N, CA, C and O atoms as a Maestro MAE file, in Angstrom:
{
 s_m_m2io_version
 :::
 2.0.0
}

f_m_ct {
 s_m_title
 :::
 protein
 m_atom[328] {
  # First column is atom index #
  i_m_mmod_type
  r_m_x_coord
  r_m_y_coord
  r_m_z_coord
  i_m_residue_number
  s_m_chain_name
  s_m_pdb_residue_name
  s_m_pdb_atom_name
  i_m_atomic_number
  :::
  1 25 0.846 -1.179 0.000 1 A "UNK " " N  " 7
  2 3 0.000 0.000 0.000 1 A "UNK " " CA " 6
  3 2 0.891 1.241 0.000 1 A "UNK " " C  " 6
  4 15 1.881 1.310 0.728 1 A "UNK " " O  " 8
  5 25 0.528 2.205 -0.816 2 A "UNK " " N  " 7
  6 3 1.338 3.414 -0.927 2 A "UNK " " CA " 6
  7 2 0.855 4.503 0.030 2 A "UNK " " C  " 6
  8 15 -0.255 4.442 0.559 2 A "UNK " " O  " 8
  9 25 1.703 5.482 0.232 3 A "UNK " " N  " 7
  10 3 1.357 6.638 1.061 3 A "UNK " " CA " 6
  11 2 0.108 7.320 0.499 3 A "UNK " " C  " 6
  12 15 -0.778 7.726 1.252 3 A "UNK " " O  " 8
  13 25 0.046 7.441 -0.823 4 A "UNK " " N  " 7
  14 3 -1.099 8.097 -1.459 4 A "UNK " " CA " 6
  15 2 -2.388 7.318 -1.221 4 A "UNK " " C  " 6
  16 15 -3.436 7.917 -0.982 4 A "UNK " " O  " 8
  17 25 -2.322 5.994 -1.282 5 A "UNK " " N  " 7
  18 3 -3.512 5.171 -1.047 5 A "UNK " " CA " 6
  19 2 -4.005 5.320 0.388 5 A "UNK " " C  " 6
  20 15 -5.211 5.372 0.633 5 A "UNK " " O  " 8
  21 25 -3.078 5.387 1.328 6 A "UNK " " N  " 7
  22 3 -3.455 5.564 2.726 6 A "UNK " " CA " 6
  23 2 -4.122 6.919 2.917 6 A "UNK " " C  " 6
  24 15 -5.187 7.010 3.528 6 A "UNK " " O  " 8
  25 25 -3.499 7.971 2.396 7 A "UNK " " N  " 7
  26 3 -4.068 9.309 2.552 7 A "UNK " " CA " 6
  27 2 -5.440 9.399 1.891 7 A "UNK " " C  " 6
  28 15 -6.361 9.994 2.452 7 A "UNK " " O  " 8
  29 25 -5.579 8.824 0.725 8 A "UNK " " N  " 7
  30 3 -6.866 8.845 0.024 8 A "UNK " " CA " 6
  31 2 -7.942 8.117 0.835 8 A "UNK " " C  " 6
  32 15 -9.083 8.575 0.906 8 A "UNK " " O  " 8
  33 25 -7.584 6.999 1.438 9 A "UNK " " N  " 7
  34 3 -8.537 6.241 2.251 9 A "UNK " " CA " 6
  35 2 -8.991 7.040 3.468 9 A "UNK " " C  " 6
  36 15 -10.182 7.088 3.778 9 A "UNK " " O  " 8
  37 25 -8.039 7.665 4.155 10 A "UNK " " N  " 7
  38 3 -8.386 8.449 5.345 10 A "UNK " " CA " 6
  39 2 -9.276 9.631 4.960 10 A "UNK " " C  " 6
  40 15 -10.291 9.884 5.610 10 A "UNK " " O  " 8
  41 25 -8.897 10.349 3.910 11 A "UNK " " N  " 7
  42 3 -9.690 11.501 3.450 11 A "UNK " " CA " 6
  43 2 -11.109 11.067 3.076 11 A "UNK " " C  " 6
  44 15 -12.083 11.721 3.450 11 A "UNK " " O  " 8
  45 25 -11.218 9.965 2.341 12 A "UNK " " N  " 7
  46 3 -12.531 9.472 1.917 12 A "UNK " " CA " 6
  47 2 -13.413 9.156 3.115 12 A "UNK " " C  " 6
  48 15 -14.587 9.528 3.136 12 A "UNK " " O  " 8
  49 25 -12.867 8.481 4.102 13 A "UNK " " N  " 7
  50 3 -13.646 8.146 5.299 13 A "UNK " " CA " 6
  51 2 -14.059 9.410 6.035 13 A "UNK " " C  " 6
  52 15 -15.208 9.527 6.461 13 A "UNK " " O  " 8
  53 25 -13.135 10.363 6.192 14 A "UNK " " N  " 7
  54 3 -13.472 11.606 6.891 14 A "UNK " " CA " 6
  55 2 -14.598 12.354 6.183 14 A "UNK " " C  " 6
  56 15 -15.502 12.876 6.836 14 A "UNK " " O  " 8
  57 25 -14.549 12.408 4.869 15 A "UNK " " N  " 7
  58 3 -15.554 13.147 4.104 15 A "UNK " " CA " 6
  59 2 -16.885 12.391 4.061 15 A "UNK " " C  " 6
  60 15 -17.939 12.971 4.322 15 A "UNK " " O  " 8
  61 25 -16.834 11.101 3.732 16 A "UNK " " N  " 7
  62 3 -18.065 10.343 3.535 16 A "UNK " " CA " 6
  63 2 -18.756 9.939 4.835 16 A "UNK " " C  " 6
  64 15 -19.977 10.052 4.941 16 A "UNK " " O  " 8
  65 25 -17.994 9.471 5.823 17 A "UNK " " N  " 7
  66 3 -18.600 8.964 7.045 17 A "UNK " " CA " 6
  67 2 -18.776 10.041 8.118 17 A "UNK " " C  " 6
  68 15 -19.715 9.981 8.912 17 A "UNK " " O  " 8
  69 25 -17.876 11.022 8.140 18 A "UNK " " N  " 7
  70 3 -17.913 12.016 9.215 18 A "UNK " " CA " 6
  71 2 -18.261 13.410 8.717 18 A "UNK " " C  " 6
  72 15 -18.267 14.370 9.487 18 A "UNK " " O  " 8
  73 25 -18.550 13.515 7.421 19 A "UNK " " N  " 7
  74 3 -19.013 14.773 6.816 19 A "UNK " " CA " 6
  75 2 -18.059 15.947 7.040 19 A "UNK " " C  " 6
  76 15 -18.492 17.088 7.205 19 A "UNK " " O  " 8
  77 25 -16.758 15.652 7.044 20 A "UNK " " N  " 7
  78 3 -15.755 16.713 7.157 20 A "UNK " " CA " 6
  79 2 -15.594 17.330 5.768 20 A "UNK " " C  " 6
  80 15 -15.484 16.616 4.770 20 A "UNK " " O  " 8
  81 25 -15.582 18.650 5.715 21 A "UNK " " N  " 7
  82 3 -15.367 19.346 4.443 21 A "UNK " " CA " 6
  83 2 -13.947 19.047 3.945 21 A "UNK " " C  " 6
  84 15 -12.995 19.144 4.719 21 A "UNK " " O  " 8
  85 25 -13.791 18.687 2.667 22 A "UNK " " N  " 7
  86 3 -12.454 18.373 2.146 22 A "UNK " " CA " 6
  87 2 -11.427 19.483 2.393 22 A "UNK " " C  " 6
  88 15 -10.259 19.203 2.662 22 A "UNK " " O  " 8
  89 25 -11.863 20.733 2.300 23 A "UNK " " N  " 7
  90 3 -10.944 21.853 2.532 23 A "UNK " " CA " 6
  91 2 -10.481 21.945 3.984 23 A "UNK " " C  " 6
  92 15 -9.472 22.588 4.274 23 A "UNK " " O  " 8
  93 25 -11.208 21.308 4.892 24 A "UNK " " N  " 7
  94 3 -10.876 21.371 6.317 24 A "UNK " " CA " 6
  95 2 -9.828 20.334 6.715 24 A "UNK " " C  " 6
  96 15 -9.340 20.352 7.845 24 A "UNK " " O  " 8
  97 25 -9.482 19.438 5.804 25 A "UNK " " N  " 7
  98 3 -8.536 18.362 6.123 25 A "UNK " " CA " 6
  99 2 -7.121 18.827 5.798 25 A "UNK " " C  " 6
  100 15 -6.736 18.940 4.634 25 A "UNK " " O  " 8
  101 25 -6.351 19.095 6.865 26 A "UNK " " N  " 7
  102 3 -4.973 19.559 6.735 26 A "UNK " " CA " 6
  103 2 -4.102 18.794 7.724 26 A "UNK " " C  " 6
  104 15 -4.566 18.397 8.793 26 A "UNK " " O  " 8
  105 25 -2.835 18.590 7.361 27 A "UNK " " N  " 7
  106 3 -1.930 17.789 8.201 27 A "UNK " " CA " 6
  107 2 -1.850 18.284 9.647 27 A "UNK " " C  " 6
  108 15 -1.796 17.478 10.575 27 A "UNK " " O  " 8
  109 25 -1.842 19.600 9.840 28 A "UNK " " N  " 7
  110 3 -1.656 20.155 11.180 28 A "UNK " " CA " 6
  111 2 -2.957 20.254 11.975 28 A "UNK " " C  " 6
  112 15 -2.926 20.512 13.178 28 A "UNK " " O  " 8
  113 25 -4.075 20.058 11.330 29 A "UNK " " N  " 7
  114 3 -5.365 20.252 11.988 29 A "UNK " " CA " 6
  115 2 -5.721 19.045 12.862 29 A "UNK " " C  " 6
  116 15 -5.555 17.894 12.459 29 A "UNK " " O  " 8
  117 25 -6.211 19.338 14.061 30 A "UNK " " N  " 7
  118 3 -6.610 18.253 14.953 30 A "UNK " " CA " 6
  119 2 -7.967 17.698 14.517 30 A "UNK " " C  " 6
  120 15 -8.756 18.372 13.854 30 A "UNK " " O  " 8
  121 25 -8.206 16.468 14.905 31 A "UNK " " N  " 7
  122 3 -9.503 15.861 14.606 31 A "UNK " " CA " 6
  123 2 -10.611 16.618 15.334 31 A "UNK " " C  " 6
  124 15 -11.726 16.739 14.827 31 A "UNK " " O  " 8
  125 25 -10.296 17.125 16.523 32 A "UNK " " N  " 7
  126 3 -11.275 17.897 17.283 32 A "UNK " " CA " 6
  127 2 -11.711 19.137 16.487 32 A "UNK " " C  " 6
  128 15 -12.896 19.466 16.441 32 A "UNK " " O  " 8
  129 25 -10.746 19.815 15.866 33 A "UNK " " N  " 7
  130 3 -11.081 21.003 15.064 33 A "UNK " " CA " 6
  131 2 -11.853 20.636 13.802 33 A "UNK " " C  " 6
  132 15 -12.520 21.485 13.210 33 A "UNK " " O  " 8
  133 25 -11.762 19.372 13.389 34 A "UNK " " N  " 7
  134 3 -12.541 18.906 12.244 34 A "UNK " " CA " 6
  135 2 -13.934 18.456 12.677 34 A "UNK " " C  " 6
  136 15 -14.750 18.062 11.844 34 A "UNK " " O  " 8
  137 25 -14.204 18.518 13.987 35 A "UNK " " N  " 7
  138 3 -15.529 18.191 14.490 35 A "UNK " " CA " 6
  139 2 -15.701 16.764 14.999 35 A "UNK " " C  " 6
  140 15 -16.825 16.334 15.260 35 A "UNK " " O  " 8
  141 25 -14.604 16.027 15.144 36 A "UNK " " N  " 7
  142 3 -14.705 14.656 15.631 36 A "UNK " " CA " 6
  143 2 -14.462 14.606 17.134 36 A "UNK " " C  " 6
  144 15 -13.583 15.289 17.659 36 A "UNK " " O  " 8
  145 25 -15.259 13.784 17.817 37 A "UNK " " N  " 7
  146 3 -15.051 13.591 19.249 37 A "UNK " " CA " 6
  147 2 -14.383 12.226 19.472 37 A "UNK " " C  " 6
  148 15 -14.041 11.538 18.510 37 A "UNK " " O  " 8
  149 25 -14.202 11.841 20.724 38 A "UNK " " N  " 7
  150 3 -13.473 10.610 21.017 38 A "UNK " " CA " 6
  151 2 -14.178 9.366 20.464 38 A "UNK " " C  " 6
  152 15 -13.512 8.431 20.018 38 A "UNK " " O  " 8
  153 25 -15.501 9.346 20.486 39 A "UNK " " N  " 7
  154 3 -16.214 8.204 19.919 39 A "UNK " " CA " 6
  155 2 -16.044 8.147 18.404 39 A "UNK " " C  " 6
  156 15 -15.936 7.065 17.826 39 A "UNK " " O  " 8
  157 25 -16.019 9.318 17.762 40 A "UNK " " N  " 7
  158 3 -15.783 9.365 16.326 40 A "UNK " " CA " 6
  159 2 -14.405 8.800 15.993 40 A "UNK " " C  " 6
  160 15 -14.239 8.116 14.983 40 A "UNK " " O  " 8
  161 25 -13.423 9.085 16.836 41 A "UNK " " N  " 7
  162 3 -12.067 8.594 16.583 41 A "UNK " " CA " 6
  163 2 -11.995 7.074 16.661 41 A "UNK " " C  " 6
  164 15 -11.273 6.439 15.892 41 A "UNK " " O  " 8
  165 25 -12.751 6.494 17.596 42 A "UNK " " N  " 7
  166 3 -12.805 5.030 17.694 42 A "UNK " " CA " 6
  167 2 -13.449 4.467 16.426 42 A "UNK " " C  " 6
  168 15 -12.972 3.480 15.866 42 A "UNK " " O  " 8
  169 25 -14.519 5.092 15.985 43 A "UNK " " N  " 7
  170 3 -15.204 4.662 14.765 43 A "UNK " " CA " 6
  171 2 -14.294 4.827 13.546 43 A "UNK " " C  " 6
  172 15 -14.273 3.968 12.664 43 A "UNK " " O  " 8
  173 25 -13.548 5.925 13.496 44 A "UNK " " N  " 7
  174 3 -12.594 6.159 12.413 44 A "UNK " " CA " 6
  175 2 -11.547 5.052 12.394 44 A "UNK " " C  " 6
  176 15 -11.230 4.514 11.333 44 A "UNK " " O  " 8
  177 25 -11.014 4.714 13.548 45 A "UNK " " N  " 7
  178 3 -10.001 3.659 13.636 45 A "UNK " " CA " 6
  179 2 -10.566 2.328 13.135 45 A "UNK " " C  " 6
  180 15 -9.881 1.588 12.429 45 A "UNK " " O  " 8
  181 25 -11.804 2.028 13.498 46 A "UNK " " N  " 7
  182 3 -12.427 0.782 13.055 46 A "UNK " " CA " 6
  183 2 -12.616 0.776 11.532 46 A "UNK " " C  " 6
  184 15 -12.378 -0.239 10.877 46 A "UNK " " O  " 8
  185 25 -13.038 1.901 10.983 47 A "UNK " " N  " 7
  186 3 -13.205 2.007 9.526 47 A "UNK " " CA " 6
  187 2 -11.873 1.833 8.813 47 A "UNK " " C  " 6
  188 15 -11.787 1.180 7.773 47 A "UNK " " O  " 8
  189 25 -10.831 2.433 9.394 48 A "UNK " " N  " 7
  190 3 -9.497 2.315 8.790 48 A "UNK " " CA " 6
  191 2 -8.973 0.887 8.873 48 A "UNK " " C  " 6
  192 15 -8.316 0.412 7.947 48 A "UNK " " O  " 8
  193 25 -9.257 0.207 9.968 49 A "UNK " " N  " 7
  194 3 -8.853 -1.198 10.089 49 A "UNK " " CA " 6
  195 2 -9.461 -2.011 8.952 49 A "UNK " " C  " 6
  196 15 -8.777 -2.806 8.309 49 A "UNK " " O  " 8
  197 25 -10.752 -1.802 8.712 50 A "UNK " " N  " 7
  198 3 -11.435 -2.539 7.647 50 A "UNK " " CA " 6
  199 2 -10.888 -2.174 6.276 50 A "UNK " " C  " 6
  200 15 -10.581 -3.051 5.469 50 A "UNK " " O  " 8
  201 25 -10.768 -0.877 6.014 51 A "UNK " " N  " 7
  202 3 -10.380 -0.424 4.681 51 A "UNK " " CA " 6
  203 2 -8.924 -0.738 4.362 51 A "UNK " " C  " 6
  204 15 -8.597 -1.070 3.223 51 A "UNK " " O  " 8
  205 25 -8.047 -0.638 5.359 52 A "UNK " " N  " 7
  206 3 -6.613 -0.827 5.125 52 A "UNK " " CA " 6
  207 2 -6.108 -2.213 5.526 52 A "UNK " " C  " 6
  208 15 -4.924 -2.514 5.371 52 A "UNK " " O  " 8
  209 25 -7.005 -3.055 6.039 53 A "UNK " " N  " 7
  210 3 -6.641 -4.404 6.495 53 A "UNK " " CA " 6
  211 2 -5.512 -4.366 7.517 53 A "UNK " " C  " 6
  212 15 -4.532 -5.103 7.412 53 A "UNK " " O  " 8
  213 25 -5.670 -3.492 8.505 54 A "UNK " " N  " 7
  214 3 -4.697 -3.362 9.591 54 A "UNK " " CA " 6
  215 2 -5.382 -3.613 10.921 54 A "UNK " " C  " 6
  216 15 -6.601 -3.489 11.043 54 A "UNK " " O  " 8
  217 25 -4.585 -3.967 11.909 55 A "UNK " " N  " 7
  218 3 -5.089 -4.028 13.276 55 A "UNK " " CA " 6
  219 2 -4.524 -2.821 14.007 55 A "UNK " " C  " 6
  220 15 -3.312 -2.612 14.046 55 A "UNK " " O  " 8
  221 25 -5.436 -2.019 14.595 56 A "UNK " " N  " 7
  222 3 -5.012 -0.798 15.268 56 A "UNK " " CA " 6
  223 2 -5.472 -0.869 16.728 56 A "UNK " " C  " 6
  224 15 -6.604 -0.494 17.035 56 A "UNK " " O  " 8
  225 25 -4.608 -1.345 17.627 57 A "UNK " " N  " 7
  226 3 -4.973 -1.409 19.044 57 A "UNK " " CA " 6
  227 2 -5.199 -0.008 19.616 57 A "UNK " " C  " 6
  228 15 -4.496 0.938 19.260 57 A "UNK " " O  " 8
  229 25 -6.182 0.111 20.502 58 A "UNK " " N  " 7
  230 3 -6.522 1.406 21.098 58 A "UNK " " CA " 6
  231 2 -5.317 2.093 21.729 58 A "UNK " " C  " 6
  232 15 -5.163 3.308 21.606 58 A "UNK " " O  " 8
  233 25 -4.449 1.315 22.414 59 A "UNK " " N  " 7
  234 3 -3.317 1.931 23.105 59 A "UNK " " CA " 6
  235 2 -2.324 2.582 22.146 59 A "UNK " " C  " 6
  236 15 -1.568 3.465 22.550 59 A "UNK " " O  " 8
  237 25 -2.316 2.159 20.881 60 A "UNK " " N  " 7
  238 3 -1.409 2.761 19.900 60 A "UNK " " CA " 6
  239 2 -1.933 4.096 19.383 60 A "UNK " " C  " 6
  240 15 -1.197 4.847 18.744 60 A "UNK " " O  " 8
  241 25 -3.196 4.394 19.656 61 A "UNK " " N  " 7
  242 3 -3.796 5.651 19.193 61 A "UNK " " CA " 6
  243 2 -3.558 6.799 20.164 61 A "UNK " " C  " 6
  244 15 -3.819 7.956 19.834 61 A "UNK " " O  " 8
  245 25 -3.071 6.491 21.347 62 A "UNK " " N  " 7
  246 3 -2.839 7.528 22.349 62 A "UNK " " CA " 6
  247 2 -1.836 8.541 21.812 62 A "UNK " " C  " 6
  248 15 -0.761 8.173 21.338 62 A "UNK " " O  " 8
  249 25 -2.194 9.810 21.889 63 A "UNK " " N  " 7
  250 3 -1.304 10.879 21.463 63 A "UNK " " CA " 6
  251 2 -1.473 11.296 20.011 63 A "UNK " " C  " 6
  252 15 -0.870 12.276 19.573 63 A "UNK " " O  " 8
  253 25 -2.283 10.565 19.265 64 A "UNK " " N  " 7
  254 3 -2.530 10.940 17.869 64 A "UNK " " CA " 6
  255 2 -3.713 11.893 17.846 64 A "UNK " " C  " 6
  256 15 -4.858 11.496 18.061 64 A "UNK " " O  " 8
  257 25 -3.411 13.159 17.580 65 A "UNK " " N  " 7
  258 3 -4.450 14.183 17.634 65 A "UNK " " CA " 6
  259 2 -4.671 14.894 16.312 65 A "UNK " " C  " 6
  260 15 -5.732 15.479 16.093 65 A "UNK " " O  " 8
  261 25 -3.674 14.851 15.420 66 A "UNK " " N  " 7
  262 3 -3.811 15.568 14.155 66 A "UNK " " CA " 6
  263 2 -3.900 14.587 12.985 66 A "UNK " " C  " 6
  264 15 -3.513 13.422 13.084 66 A "UNK " " O  " 8
  265 25 -4.417 15.099 11.894 67 A "UNK " " N  " 7
  266 3 -4.508 14.328 10.656 67 A "UNK " " CA " 6
  267 2 -3.114 13.846 10.231 67 A "UNK " " C  " 6
  268 15 -2.951 12.692 9.836 67 A "UNK " " O  " 8
  269 25 -2.129 14.713 10.313 68 A "UNK " " N  " 7
  270 3 -0.766 14.356 9.937 68 A "UNK " " CA " 6
  271 2 -0.186 13.251 10.805 68 A "UNK " " C  " 6
  272 15 0.472 12.341 10.299 68 A "UNK " " O  " 8
  273 25 -0.429 13.326 12.116 69 A "UNK " " N  " 7
  274 3 0.053 12.278 13.016 69 A "UNK " " CA " 6
  275 2 -0.589 10.938 12.661 69 A "UNK " " C  " 6
  276 15 0.065 9.896 12.692 69 A "UNK " " O  " 8
  277 25 -1.872 10.982 12.326 70 A "UNK " " N  " 7
  278 3 -2.575 9.754 11.958 70 A "UNK " " CA " 6
  279 2 -1.995 9.160 10.680 70 A "UNK " " C  " 6
  280 15 -1.797 7.949 10.590 70 A "UNK " " O  " 8
  281 25 -1.723 10.012 9.689 71 A "UNK " " N  " 7
  282 3 -1.140 9.520 8.438 71 A "UNK " " CA " 6
  283 2 0.225 8.900 8.687 71 A "UNK " " C  " 6
  284 15 0.519 7.819 8.177 71 A "UNK " " O  " 8
  285 25 1.062 9.575 9.467 72 A "UNK " " N  " 7
  286 3 2.396 9.044 9.768 72 A "UNK " " CA " 6
  287 2 2.297 7.693 10.465 72 A "UNK " " C  " 6
  288 15 3.036 6.765 10.138 72 A "UNK " " O  " 8
  289 25 1.383 7.583 11.426 73 A "UNK " " N  " 7
  290 3 1.181 6.335 12.159 73 A "UNK " " CA " 6
  291 2 0.744 5.217 11.200 73 A "UNK " " C  " 6
  292 15 1.289 4.114 11.231 73 A "UNK " " O  " 8
  293 25 -0.241 5.516 10.353 74 A "UNK " " N  " 7
  294 3 -0.755 4.496 9.433 74 A "UNK " " CA " 6
  295 2 0.286 4.078 8.409 74 A "UNK " " C  " 6
  296 15 0.354 2.911 8.026 74 A "UNK " " O  " 8
  297 25 1.098 5.035 7.964 75 A "UNK " " N  " 7
  298 3 2.155 4.706 7.008 75 A "UNK " " CA " 6
  299 2 3.169 3.760 7.635 75 A "UNK " " C  " 6
  300 15 3.604 2.799 7.001 75 A "UNK " " O  " 8
  301 25 3.547 4.035 8.894 76 A "UNK " " N  " 7
  302 3 4.475 3.137 9.599 76 A "UNK " " CA " 6
  303 2 3.830 1.758 9.798 76 A "UNK " " C  " 6
  304 15 4.458 0.722 9.576 76 A "UNK " " O  " 8
  305 25 2.578 1.775 10.217 77 A "UNK " " N  " 7
  306 3 1.862 0.522 10.514 77 A "UNK " " CA " 6
  307 2 1.733 -0.352 9.262 77 A "UNK " " C  " 6
  308 15 1.860 -1.575 9.328 77 A "UNK " " O  " 8
  309 25 1.482 0.289 8.137 78 A "UNK " " N  " 7
  310 3 1.289 -0.461 6.887 78 A "UNK " " CA " 6
  311 2 2.599 -0.719 6.155 78 A "UNK " " C  " 6
  312 15 2.623 -1.463 5.174 78 A "UNK " " O  " 8
  313 25 3.691 -0.111 6.620 79 A "UNK " " N  " 7
  314 3 4.955 -0.237 5.908 79 A "UNK " " CA " 6
  315 2 4.837 0.340 4.508 79 A "UNK " " C  " 6
  316 15 5.303 -0.253 3.535 79 A "UNK " " O  " 8
  317 25 4.206 1.506 4.422 80 A "UNK " " N  " 7
  318 3 3.873 2.116 3.136 80 A "UNK " " CA " 6
  319 2 5.106 2.477 2.319 80 A "UNK " " C  " 6
  320 15 6.152 2.863 2.840 80 A "UNK " " O  " 8
  321 25 4.924 2.330 1.020 81 A "UNK " " N  " 7
  322 3 5.947 2.758 0.063 81 A "UNK " " CA " 6
  323 2 5.568 4.131 -0.470 81 A "UNK " " C  " 6
  324 15 4.391 4.440 -0.656 81 A "UNK " " O  " 8
  325 25 6.575 4.936 -0.708 82 A "UNK " " N  " 7
  326 3 6.321 6.274 -1.255 82 A "UNK " " CA " 6
  327 2 5.814 6.133 -2.642 82 A "UNK " " C  " 6
  328 15 5.531 7.133 -3.302 82 A "UNK " " O  " 8
  :::
 }
 m_bond[327] {
  # First column is bond index #
  i_m_from
  i_m_to
  i_m_order
  :::
  1 1 2 1
  2 2 3 1
  3 3 4 2
  4 3 5 1
  5 5 6 1
  6 6 7 1
  7 7 8 2
  8 7 9 1
  9 9 10 1
  10 10 11 1
  11 11 12 2
  12 11 13 1
  13 13 14 1
  14 14 15 1
  15 15 16 2
  16 15 17 1
  17 17 18 1
  18 18 19 1
  19 19 20 2
  20 19 21 1
  21 21 22 1
  22 22 23 1
  23 23 24 2
  24 23 25 1
  25 25 26 1
  26 26 27 1
  27 27 28 2
  28 27 29 1
  29 29 30 1
  30 30 31 1
  31 31 32 2
  32 31 33 1
  33 33 34 1
  34 34 35 1
  35 35 36 2
  36 35 37 1
  37 37 38 1
  38 38 39 1
  39 39 40 2
  40 39 41 1
  41 41 42 1
  42 42 43 1
  43 43 44 2
  44 43 45 1
  45 45 46 1
  46 46 47 1
  47 47 48 2
  48 47 49 1
  49 49 50 1
  50 50 51 1
  51 51 52 2
  52 51 53 1
  53 53 54 1
  54 54 55 1
  55 55 56 2
  56 55 57 1
  57 57 58 1
  58 58 59 1
  59 59 60 2
  60 59 61 1
  61 61 62 1
  62 62 63 1
  63 63 64 2
  64 63 65 1
  65 65 66 1
  66 66 67 1
  67 67 68 2
  68 67 69 1
  69 69 70 1
  70 70 71 1
  71 71 72 2
  72 71 73 1
  73 73 74 1
  74 74 75 1
  75 75 76 2
  76 75 77 1
  77 77 78 1
  78 78 79 1
  79 79 80 2
  80 79 81 1
  81 81 82 1
  82 82 83 1
  83 83 84 2
  84 83 85 1
  85 85 86 1
  86 86 87 1
  87 87 88 2
  88 87 89 1
  89 89 90 1
  90 90 91 1
  91 91 92 2
  92 91 93 1
  93 93 94 1
  94 94 95 1
  95 95 96 2
  96 95 97 1
  97 97 98 1
  98 98 99 1
  99 99 100 2
  100 99 101 1
  101 101 102 1
  102 102 103 1
  103 103 104 2
  104 103 105 1
  105 105 106 1
  106 106 107 1
  107 107 108 2
  108 107 109 1
  109 109 110 1
  110 110 111 1
  111 111 112 2
  112 111 113 1
  113 113 114 1
  114 114 115 1
  115 115 116 2
  116 115 117 1
  117 117 118 1
  118 118 119 1
  119 119 120 2
  120 119 121 1
  121 121 122 1
  122 122 123 1
  123 123 124 2
  124 123 125 1
  125 125 126 1
  126 126 127 1
  127 127 128 2
  128 127 129 1
  129 129 130 1
  130 130 131 1
  131 131 132 2
  132 131 133 1
  133 133 134 1
  134 134 135 1
  135 135 136 2
  136 135 137 1
  137 137 138 1
  138 138 139 1
  139 139 140 2
  140 139 141 1
  141 141 142 1
  142 142 143 1
  143 143 144 2
  144 143 145 1
  145 145 146 1
  146 146 147 1
  147 147 148 2
  148 147 149 1
  149 149 150 1
  150 150 151 1
  151 151 152 2
  152 151 153 1
  153 153 154 1
  154 154 155 1
  155 155 156 2
  156 155 157 1
  157 157 158 1
  158 158 159 1
  159 159 160 2
  160 159 161 1
  161 161 162 1
  162 162 163 1
  163 163 164 2
  164 163 165 1
  165 165 166 1
  166 166 167 1
  167 167 168 2
  168 167 169 1
  169 169 170 1
  170 170 171 1
  171 171 172 2
  172 171 173 1
  173 173 174 1
  174 174 175 1
  175 175 176 2
  176 175 177 1
  177 177 178 1
  178 178 179 1
  179 179 180 2
  180 179 181 1
  181 181 182 1
  182 182 183 1
  183 183 184 2
  184 183 185 1
  185 185 186 1
  186 186 187 1
  187 187 188 2
  188 187 189 1
  189 189 190 1
  190 190 191 1
  191 191 192 2
  192 191 193 1
  193 193 194 1
  194 194 195 1
  195 195 196 2
  196 195 197 1
  197 197 198 1
  198 198 199 1
  199 199 200 2
  200 199 201 1
  201 201 202 1
  202 202 203 1
  203 203 204 2
  204 203 205 1
  205 205 206 1
  206 206 207 1
  207 207 208 2
  208 207 209 1
  209 209 210 1
  210 210 211 1
  211 211 212 2
  212 211 213 1
  213 213 214 1
  214 214 215 1
  215 215 216 2
  216 215 217 1
  217 217 218 1
  218 218 219 1
  219 219 220 2
  220 219 221 1
  221 221 222 1
  222 222 223 1
  223 223 224 2
  224 223 225 1
  225 225 226 1
  226 226 227 1
  227 227 228 2
  228 227 229 1
  229 229 230 1
  230 230 231 1
  231 231 232 2
  232 231 233 1
  233 233 234 1
  234 234 235 1
  235 235 236 2
  236 235 237 1
  237 237 238 1
  238 238 239 1
  239 239 240 2
  240 239 241 1
  241 241 242 1
  242 242 243 1
  243 243 244 2
  244 243 245 1
  245 245 246 1
  246 246 247 1
  247 247 248 2
  248 247 249 1
  249 249 250 1
  250 250 251 1
  251 251 252 2
  252 251 253 1
  253 253 254 1
  254 254 255 1
  255 255 256 2
  256 255 257 1
  257 257 258 1
  258 258 259 1
  259 259 260 2
  260 259 261 1
  261 261 262 1
  262 262 263 1
  263 263 264 2
  264 263 265 1
  265 265 266 1
  266 266 267 1
  267 267 268 2
  268 267 269 1
  269 269 270 1
  270 270 271 1
  271 271 272 2
  272 271 273 1
  273 273 274 1
  274 274 275 1
  275 275 276 2
  276 275 277 1
  277 277 278 1
  278 278 279 1
  279 279 280 2
  280 279 281 1
  281 281 282 1
  282 282 283 1
  283 283 284 2
  284 283 285 1
  285 285 286 1
  286 286 287 1
  287 287 288 2
  288 287 289 1
  289 289 290 1
  290 290 291 1
  291 291 292 2
  292 291 293 1
  293 293 294 1
  294 294 295 1
  295 295 296 2
  296 295 297 1
  297 297 298 1
  298 298 299 1
  299 299 300 2
  300 299 301 1
  301 301 302 1
  302 302 303 1
  303 303 304 2
  304 303 305 1
  305 305 306 1
  306 306 307 1
  307 307 308 2
  308 307 309 1
  309 309 310 1
  310 310 311 1
  311 311 312 2
  312 311 313 1
  313 313 314 1
  314 314 315 1
  315 315 316 2
  316 315 317 1
  317 317 318 1
  318 318 319 1
  319 319 320 2
  320 319 321 1
  321 321 322 1
  322 322 323 1
  323 323 324 2
  324 323 325 1
  325 325 326 1
  326 326 327 1
  327 327 328 2
  :::
 }
}
């Protein structure tokens, strides 16, 4: 899986499932500023597990607050190629 595929998957889920405006999705922006609460983040993680075929334990999500941090984490987890 490539970095672009991961980013596209995350963006698609944010827009389609959580109704985040595409223009509001920026690397430095927190999920909270995008309108997601803690339950939304759990749901997002579950959607990403399904879409990316990854296992994402809750304890590994601690400290991930921005879109960019999430992308970096998922890229490491998936062993993404540029």
